[in-house]
Wavefront OBJ file of the C-alpha trace (Angstrom):
o trace
v 73.015 29.643 -30.334
v 72.436 27.031 -33.715
v 69.217 26.468 -34.716
v 66.483 23.247 -34.779
v 63.602 21.433 -36.583
v 61.713 20.063 -34.107
v 59.329 17.322 -35.270
v 56.048 16.663 -32.645
v 54.468 12.869 -33.559
v 50.928 12.372 -31.422
v 50.484 8.371 -31.981
v 48.135 6.455 -30.309
v 50.055 5.423 -26.980
v 52.206 8.447 -26.443
v 53.773 11.897 -27.857
v 57.175 11.529 -29.525
v 59.367 14.579 -30.057
v 62.422 15.001 -31.899
v 64.875 17.853 -33.012
v 66.634 17.520 -36.082
v 69.853 19.515 -36.747
v 70.174 21.116 -39.712
v 72.475 18.705 -40.814
v 69.489 16.234 -40.306
v 70.920 14.364 -36.836
v 68.515 13.414 -34.109
v 69.862 16.395 -31.181
v 67.111 15.240 -28.495
v 63.993 13.244 -28.297
v 61.623 12.920 -26.172
v 58.080 10.045 -25.588
v 55.280 10.917 -22.679
v 52.912 8.524 -22.880
v 48.730 9.058 -22.128
v 45.709 6.076 -21.403
v 43.698 4.826 -24.075
v 39.860 4.022 -23.502
v 37.932 1.736 -24.585
v 34.045 2.610 -23.230
v 32.038 -0.280 -25.038
v 33.623 -2.990 -27.415
v 34.832 -1.847 -30.981
v 34.829 1.659 -29.485
v 37.873 3.850 -28.657
v 38.360 7.021 -27.302
v 40.854 9.611 -26.179
v 40.823 12.896 -23.871
v 42.579 15.473 -25.950
v 43.655 17.395 -22.832
v 45.927 14.341 -21.804
v 47.300 14.673 -25.587
v 48.238 18.387 -25.021
v 49.715 17.728 -21.379
v 52.280 15.236 -22.942
v 53.050 17.637 -25.498
v 53.758 20.118 -23.918
v 55.727 17.412 -21.476
v 57.647 16.145 -24.212
v 58.161 19.490 -25.517
v 59.686 21.062 -22.646
v 62.212 18.442 -21.937
v 63.635 18.843 -25.586
v 63.682 22.594 -25.577
v 65.457 22.198 -21.994
v 68.605 19.431 -23.619
v 68.692 21.690 -26.745
v 69.148 25.010 -24.170
v 71.808 22.827 -21.873
v 73.927 22.374 -25.315
v 73.257 26.296 -26.502
v 70.525 25.298 -28.910
v 67.313 27.053 -30.174
v 64.347 25.516 -32.079
v 63.618 27.477 -35.570
v 60.521 25.456 -36.912
v 58.100 22.695 -35.650
v 56.305 20.496 -37.896
v 53.419 18.412 -36.590
v 52.047 14.778 -37.082
v 49.694 12.546 -35.403
v 47.356 9.276 -35.878
v 45.095 10.337 -38.468
v 41.342 9.753 -38.711
v 40.499 11.212 -35.177
v 37.551 13.068 -34.659
v 37.756 15.842 -31.815
v 34.945 18.176 -31.964
v 34.969 21.613 -31.118
v 32.963 24.167 -30.434
v 33.107 28.281 -31.590
v 35.320 29.351 -28.665
v 37.713 26.013 -29.242
v 36.526 23.738 -26.605
v 36.351 19.901 -26.799
v 33.047 18.775 -26.954
v 33.578 15.056 -25.766
v 36.709 12.724 -25.707
v 38.100 11.906 -29.255
v 36.966 8.970 -31.786
v 40.275 7.650 -33.010
v 41.297 5.431 -36.198
v 40.441 2.034 -34.802
v 36.619 3.213 -33.299
v 34.299 0.703 -35.660
v 31.070 2.116 -34.414
v 30.369 4.346 -37.507
v 29.451 1.139 -40.130
v 26.220 1.984 -40.754
v 27.557 5.729 -42.231
v 29.565 4.204 -43.677
v 26.503 3.191 -45.440
v 25.016 6.189 -45.368
v 27.313 7.724 -47.329
v 27.630 4.824 -50.281
v 23.922 5.440 -50.021
v 23.726 8.837 -50.939
v 26.061 9.360 -53.845
v 24.167 6.434 -55.569
v 27.095 3.552 -54.781
v 31.000 2.987 -53.935
v 31.941 3.411 -57.470
v 30.422 6.696 -57.684
v 32.131 7.660 -54.034
v 35.111 5.997 -55.401
v 34.604 9.081 -58.047
v 34.097 11.412 -55.651
v 36.980 10.915 -52.785
v 39.055 7.678 -54.494
v 38.803 6.142 -51.623
v 35.881 3.788 -49.662
v 33.897 4.538 -46.873
v 36.063 3.581 -43.734
v 34.412 3.326 -40.333
v 38.257 4.412 -39.249
v 37.761 7.480 -41.995
v 36.957 10.943 -39.635
v 33.535 11.291 -41.769
v 32.102 8.085 -40.247
v 32.596 9.394 -36.958
v 30.727 13.105 -37.682
v 27.806 11.818 -39.608
v 27.824 9.190 -36.030
v 28.002 12.388 -33.873
v 25.416 14.075 -36.303
v 23.039 11.245 -35.321
v 23.738 9.716 -31.597
v 24.998 12.598 -29.875
v 22.715 15.274 -31.751
v 22.934 18.141 -28.688
v 26.776 17.762 -29.299
v 27.004 17.912 -33.046
v 24.930 21.433 -32.755
v 27.378 23.016 -30.803
v 30.386 21.879 -33.353
v 31.790 24.148 -34.870
v 34.713 22.556 -36.536
v 36.060 18.668 -36.368
v 39.946 18.859 -36.166
v 42.154 15.305 -36.688
v 44.744 14.983 -33.724
v 47.635 16.862 -34.941
v 45.514 19.820 -36.163
v 44.271 20.128 -32.509
v 47.618 20.487 -31.493
v 48.157 23.294 -34.141
v 44.809 24.808 -32.357
v 46.073 24.712 -29.121
v 50.069 26.114 -30.447
v 49.039 28.660 -32.867
v 45.347 29.588 -32.596
v 45.052 28.591 -36.137
v 42.210 25.988 -37.586
v 44.386 24.337 -40.520
v 45.320 20.916 -41.611
v 48.060 18.751 -44.583
v 46.930 16.931 -47.317
v 47.268 13.406 -46.301
v 45.786 13.959 -43.216
v 42.830 15.609 -44.423
v 42.924 11.769 -46.782
v 42.466 10.234 -43.767
v 38.502 12.322 -43.488
v 36.977 10.442 -45.925
v 36.079 14.071 -47.559
v 39.122 14.908 -49.744
v 38.885 14.573 -53.638
v 42.046 13.416 -53.303
v 43.019 13.725 -57.041
v 42.508 17.579 -56.659
v 43.353 18.129 -52.866
v 40.829 19.421 -51.766
v 37.328 18.769 -50.422
v 34.769 17.169 -52.156
v 32.025 19.582 -52.175
v 29.871 17.583 -53.924
v 29.923 14.810 -51.185
v 29.421 17.332 -48.518
v 26.707 18.308 -50.155
v 24.654 14.964 -51.080
v 25.464 14.003 -46.935
v 24.093 17.594 -46.177
v 27.525 18.452 -44.365
v 28.500 22.457 -44.128
v 31.917 22.910 -45.460
v 32.672 24.875 -42.729
v 32.907 22.242 -40.443
v 35.697 20.880 -41.987
v 39.149 23.513 -41.721
v 41.858 24.819 -44.489
v 43.412 22.712 -46.511
v 47.289 22.945 -46.983
v 50.715 21.013 -49.010
v 52.568 18.981 -45.470
v 55.262 21.851 -46.019
v 53.108 25.237 -46.216
v 53.427 27.927 -43.785
v 50.451 26.948 -40.673
v 50.291 29.400 -37.854
v 53.185 30.472 -35.546
v 53.628 29.714 -31.469
v 51.724 32.261 -29.877
v 53.281 33.614 -26.336
v 50.799 31.686 -24.552
v 51.875 28.246 -25.821
v 55.968 30.374 -25.728
v 54.981 30.268 -21.846
v 53.769 26.612 -21.960
v 56.566 25.001 -24.087
v 59.488 27.144 -23.823
v 59.418 27.274 -28.128
v 60.105 31.072 -28.907
v 57.237 33.146 -29.498
v 56.566 33.503 -33.163
v 58.191 29.833 -34.486
v 56.687 28.905 -37.263
v 54.794 25.581 -37.663
v 54.224 24.366 -40.859
v 51.587 21.853 -41.504
v 53.088 18.569 -41.495
v 51.023 15.022 -41.963
v 49.329 12.699 -41.244
v 51.503 10.041 -39.714
v 50.723 6.754 -41.407
v 51.729 8.653 -44.889
v 54.839 10.834 -42.509
v 55.887 7.463 -41.467
v 56.728 6.065 -44.972
v 58.002 9.248 -45.954
v 60.047 8.863 -43.302
v 61.977 6.167 -44.161
v 62.998 8.305 -46.967
v 60.519 7.150 -49.742
v 58.861 9.691 -51.599
v 58.969 8.769 -55.294
v 58.218 5.215 -56.791
v 59.757 1.712 -56.749
v 59.685 1.170 -52.615
v 57.542 -0.191 -50.087
v 57.566 1.310 -46.348
v 56.247 -1.515 -43.668
v 55.697 0.636 -40.539
v 55.376 -2.224 -37.998
v 53.524 -0.581 -34.911
v 49.982 -0.908 -33.364
v 48.409 -1.331 -36.660
v 50.562 -2.632 -39.833
v 51.090 -0.082 -42.667
v 52.505 -0.712 -45.866
v 53.103 2.511 -47.810
v 54.236 3.664 -51.620
v 54.589 6.593 -53.229
v 53.847 7.451 -56.361
v 54.339 10.623 -58.985
v 50.535 10.576 -60.423
v 46.670 9.592 -58.092
v 46.459 5.938 -58.849
v 42.451 5.020 -59.523
v 41.585 2.884 -55.925
v 39.481 0.491 -57.871
v 36.635 -1.427 -55.530
v 38.363 0.659 -52.807
v 40.830 -1.756 -51.307
v 43.346 -0.136 -50.438
v 43.945 3.868 -49.202
v 45.126 6.856 -51.716
v 46.346 9.634 -49.759
v 47.973 13.165 -51.265
v 51.774 12.285 -50.417
v 53.432 14.909 -48.503
v 55.498 16.678 -51.042
v 53.740 18.712 -53.807
v 52.489 15.779 -57.322
v 53.513 13.318 -55.036
v 50.432 10.456 -53.687
v 50.556 7.641 -51.261
v 48.916 4.391 -51.488
v 48.605 2.094 -48.245
v 46.744 -0.611 -47.175
v 46.651 -0.878 -42.930
v 45.677 -3.788 -40.568
v 44.812 -2.397 -37.039
v 46.279 -4.976 -34.654
v 50.293 -6.160 -35.453
v 51.977 -4.898 -32.837
v 48.475 -4.243 -31.550
v 48.201 -7.824 -31.323
v 51.632 -8.598 -29.896
v 50.758 -6.261 -26.668
v 47.208 -7.788 -26.553
v 48.713 -11.507 -25.687
v 51.446 -10.117 -23.855
v 48.872 -8.933 -21.464
v 46.672 -11.953 -22.038
v 49.885 -13.323 -20.673
v 50.111 -11.432 -17.382
v 47.988 -14.138 -16.125
v 50.101 -16.199 -15.760
v 53.516 -13.758 -16.083
v 52.882 -11.167 -14.749
v 55.714 -9.013 -16.627
v 54.576 -10.114 -19.996
v 55.497 -7.578 -22.281
v 56.181 -7.341 -26.045
v 60.068 -8.394 -25.614
v 58.275 -11.768 -23.233
v 56.316 -12.929 -26.136
v 58.581 -11.996 -29.007
v 61.393 -14.575 -26.830
v 58.635 -17.367 -26.787
v 57.491 -16.872 -29.914
v 61.962 -17.654 -30.948
v 61.432 -21.365 -28.692
v 59.051 -22.133 -31.308
v 59.735 -23.127 -34.244
v 58.651 -21.699 -38.299
v 55.414 -22.610 -39.055
v 54.346 -22.418 -35.178
v 53.805 -25.790 -35.809
v 50.671 -25.989 -37.808
v 48.771 -22.917 -35.264
v 47.457 -20.895 -36.794
v 45.931 -16.923 -35.953
v 43.957 -14.483 -37.336
v 44.950 -11.193 -36.240
v 41.465 -8.744 -36.028
v 40.913 -7.994 -33.037
v 39.157 -4.827 -33.622
v 37.775 -5.430 -36.630
v 40.161 -4.855 -39.922
v 40.457 -2.347 -42.849
v 42.913 -4.629 -45.156
v 42.736 -6.905 -46.746
v 39.318 -6.652 -45.599
v 37.155 -4.023 -45.314
v 35.372 -5.438 -42.514
v 34.378 -3.950 -38.967
v 33.137 -7.359 -37.744
v 35.873 -9.492 -38.604
v 37.354 -11.066 -35.391
v 40.401 -12.861 -34.831
v 41.022 -16.356 -33.486
v 43.593 -19.451 -33.218
v 43.059 -22.380 -36.071
v 44.928 -25.546 -35.749
v 44.990 -26.302 -31.738
v 45.698 -29.464 -30.570
v 47.243 -31.240 -27.228
v 51.066 -30.611 -28.089
v 51.064 -27.365 -28.681
v 52.065 -24.628 -25.929
v 52.200 -20.769 -24.667
v 55.732 -20.949 -27.266
v 54.089 -21.796 -30.286
v 50.507 -19.737 -29.694
v 53.285 -16.407 -29.612
v 54.883 -16.814 -32.451
v 50.905 -17.577 -33.943
v 50.740 -14.385 -33.219
v 53.633 -13.049 -34.649
v 53.170 -15.502 -37.961
v 49.130 -14.394 -38.054
v 49.937 -10.717 -38.375
v 53.231 -10.688 -40.882
v 50.866 -13.160 -43.134
v 48.006 -10.703 -42.993
v 50.934 -8.357 -44.168
v 51.671 -10.472 -46.909
v 47.966 -10.411 -48.842
v 47.987 -6.759 -48.209
v 51.636 -6.400 -50.199
v 49.770 -8.966 -52.464
v 46.869 -6.567 -52.970
v 48.908 -3.629 -53.612
v 51.515 -5.741 -56.265
v 47.976 -6.287 -58.195
v 47.432 -2.741 -58.139
v 50.642 -2.211 -59.911
v 52.956 -0.864 -56.918
v 56.523 -2.078 -56.837
v 56.952 -4.025 -53.731
v 60.551 -5.900 -54.235
v 61.948 -3.452 -52.271
v 61.382 -3.004 -49.146
v 62.373 -1.109 -46.000
v 60.854 -1.379 -42.404
v 60.579 0.840 -39.435
v 58.025 1.010 -36.363
v 58.641 -0.871 -32.644
v 57.963 -4.260 -33.348
v 61.440 -3.975 -36.057
v 63.643 -3.494 -33.076
v 62.833 -7.035 -32.458
v 65.463 -9.374 -34.846
v 62.652 -12.580 -34.752
v 60.167 -9.790 -36.340
v 62.357 -9.064 -39.088
v 63.885 -11.915 -39.967
v 59.860 -13.373 -40.077
v 58.865 -10.671 -41.760
v 61.447 -11.518 -44.755
v 60.331 -14.821 -44.299
v 57.282 -13.720 -44.970
v 57.074 -12.049 -48.226
v 60.686 -13.867 -49.761
v 62.797 -10.886 -50.119
v 65.063 -8.371 -48.273
v 64.357 -6.007 -45.762
v 66.067 -2.759 -45.281
v 66.465 -0.752 -42.007
v 67.131 2.978 -42.295
v 68.171 5.820 -40.718
v 64.925 8.290 -39.366
v 62.802 4.723 -39.374
v 63.121 4.261 -36.098
v 62.161 8.477 -35.331
v 59.419 7.337 -37.305
v 56.979 10.597 -38.646
v 57.921 12.906 -35.618
v 61.518 12.687 -37.593
v 59.920 13.861 -41.138
v 57.775 15.911 -39.233
v 60.993 18.139 -38.098
v 62.452 17.416 -41.669
v 59.134 19.191 -43.378
v 59.214 21.789 -41.217
v 63.350 23.104 -42.520
v 61.548 22.308 -46.052
v 58.944 24.856 -44.467
v 61.827 27.341 -43.310
v 64.066 27.094 -46.081
v 66.997 24.973 -44.572
v 65.766 22.382 -47.810
v 64.884 23.553 -50.753
v 62.292 20.348 -51.057
v 61.238 17.116 -48.518
v 63.604 14.939 -51.824
v 66.446 17.071 -50.523
v 66.319 16.803 -46.589
v 65.109 12.972 -47.433
v 68.428 12.571 -48.592
v 70.554 11.712 -45.090
v 68.338 8.262 -44.995
v 70.963 5.612 -45.746
v 70.103 2.091 -45.084
v 71.622 0.314 -42.380
v 70.227 -3.122 -41.970
v 69.759 -5.959 -44.319
v 67.608 -9.145 -43.396
v 67.612 -12.048 -46.327
v 64.950 -14.383 -46.416
v 65.954 -17.849 -45.325
v 65.074 -20.532 -48.258
v 63.789 -22.932 -45.846
v 61.864 -20.508 -43.927
v 60.219 -19.030 -46.756
v 58.578 -22.584 -48.293
v 57.055 -23.521 -44.587
v 55.777 -19.617 -44.762
v 54.240 -20.035 -48.198
v 52.310 -22.917 -46.881
v 51.349 -21.369 -43.826
v 50.282 -18.459 -45.951
v 47.159 -20.808 -48.115
v 46.278 -22.023 -45.283
v 45.935 -18.356 -43.428
v 43.888 -16.950 -46.593
v 41.608 -19.665 -47.034
v 40.176 -19.610 -42.317
v 39.053 -15.516 -43.157
v 36.208 -16.337 -45.907
v 35.101 -19.742 -44.125
v 35.194 -18.031 -40.917
v 32.690 -14.982 -42.831
v 30.160 -17.402 -43.740
v 29.433 -19.343 -40.472
v 30.034 -15.919 -38.431
v 26.004 -15.581 -36.455
v 24.518 -12.364 -37.888
l 1 2 3 4 5 6 7 8 9 10 11 12 13 14 15 16 17 18 19 20 21 22 23 24 25 26 27 28 29 30 31 32 33 34 35 36 37 38 39 40 41 42 43 44 45 46 47 48 49 50 51 52 53 54 55 56 57 58 59 60 61 62 63 64 65 66 67 68 69 70 71 72 73 74 75 76 77 78 79 80 81 82 83 84 85 86 87 88 89 90 91 92 93 94 95 96 97 98 99 100 101 102 103 104 105 106 107 108 109 110 111 112 113 114 115 116 117 118 119 120 121 122 123 124 125 126 127 128 129 130 131 132 133 134 135 136 137 138 139 140 141 142 143 144 145 146 147 148 149 150 151 152 153 154 155 156 157 158 159 160 161 162 163 164 165 166 167 168 169 170 171 172 173 174 175 176 177 178 179 180 181 182 183 184 185 186 187 188 189 190 191 192 193 194 195 196 197 198 199 200 201 202 203 204 205 206 207 208 209 210 211 212 213 214 215 216 217 218 219 220 221 222 223 224 225 226 227 228 229 230 231 232 233 234 235 236 237 238 239 240 241 242 243 244 245 246 247 248 249 250 251 252 253 254 255 256 257 258 259 260 261 262 263 264 265 266 267 268 269 270 271 272 273 274 275 276 277 278 279 280 281 282 283 284 285 286 287 288 289 290 291 292 293 294 295 296 297 298 299 300 301 302 303 304 305 306 307 308 309 310 311 312 313 314 315 316 317 318 319 320 321 322 323 324 325 326 327 328 329 330 331 332 333 334 335 336 337 338 339 340 341 342 343 344 345 346 347 348 349 350 351 352 353 354 355 356 357 358 359 360 361 362 363 364 365 366 367 368 369 370 371 372 373 374 375 376 377 378 379 380 381 382 383 384 385 386 387 388 389 390 391 392 393 394 395 396 397 398 399 400 401 402 403 404 405 406 407 408 409 410 411 412 413 414 415 416 417 418 419 420 421 422 423 424 425 426 427 428 429 430 431 432 433 434 435 436 437 438 439 440 441 442 443 444 445 446 447 448 449 450 451 452 453 454 455 456 457 458 459 460 461 462 463 464 465 466 467 468 469 470 471 472 473 474 475 476 477 478 479 480 481 482 483 484 485 486 487 488 489 490 491 492 493 494 495 496 497 498
């Protein structure tokens, strides 16, 4: 039988499983979706049991496809949405729905972290990151304050992909890139910050052991084998957080290239060979998926998510409206949306503004505008926001001229062209990018299993498949729009009702 490496990516809207052969080619893939709960404005939750059931179905489907082609799985890698808090009791049972990465309920707990350590600079000195509402640590503190009975029963907190590991292998562990998104990791030293945990009066035992991404982190149990069809004893590597591993999957493990993921969130990421100083905490600094590498990124919470929201809003007029509908409408409005601007802060924002209370809005409307203009404004606003993050990263010394893109929205030509025009630079599509973090997770399994000597070698399979050049006339229009866009947020912030 032919061996394959399995990558599992537990996303926000669904779980994707990819099987990769020894040549780095995708042999089979399957995706299963699950629901999202929003119990209050600004809150987002999911039930880990939904993740598990979706994972079982997706894995079984891929395993069956491999079986039909006389193939088998020889190693598994895990990836998933970062920052989600899964609280487990001493028996490994889930105590409450998981609080997700785009949940903004813990702003007060973020302030507490800064206060306890003596200010933002002191916190950045411990972790090289600010206290963001999306991070897991603030959610743990929120749980302690608002649900003390649940907190008292919590023995360990895992991020989403690591909950899957527990179910598959019985092991509690995480990797350095996903751990970076807890907000409690000393990213420079790639270990938990004991000083921060002590200041917050949290026991270190509440957090799982931290491993490098390609390190062994358990084997498929007999019980999980019966449920998934995977061979019992199959090794599972530590894996990576999706925001980091998505960038890695585009072939980005060394400095010089900027990766942009156009998913629900917009993620700009780059690899570095040293840990940079995160002055002011405006960016997110993570450990990379290869030892001795780091990852710098800025995350906009609503990029493709803004498109999904607008499609849902349109269904009152167009019952079957979806992402393709919005994109088609946007293509019928001229570049610049005839002066309409859209701020995409639908669930607050993380970058370029750390502001959980930020709100979205259309600006510049008059009687001449129609749905095509508003649709294009949503698209352009989401991408102008990414340009602002790009500029912050460039100011921090990150190379931003060689751009690779991936994510669901990158499938649409109008998104690719508009991004090139907004940034004023050529953008590249690459193999592997369309499979996302699941592809990188599969490669990590191959590195851990000895197929490739390093992640850098495995990523040698990634090549550029398409190039999109900016249109000079459109670039000029977006330059004007960008200046207007940047003035709107500060103006609205000064008039915001407390």
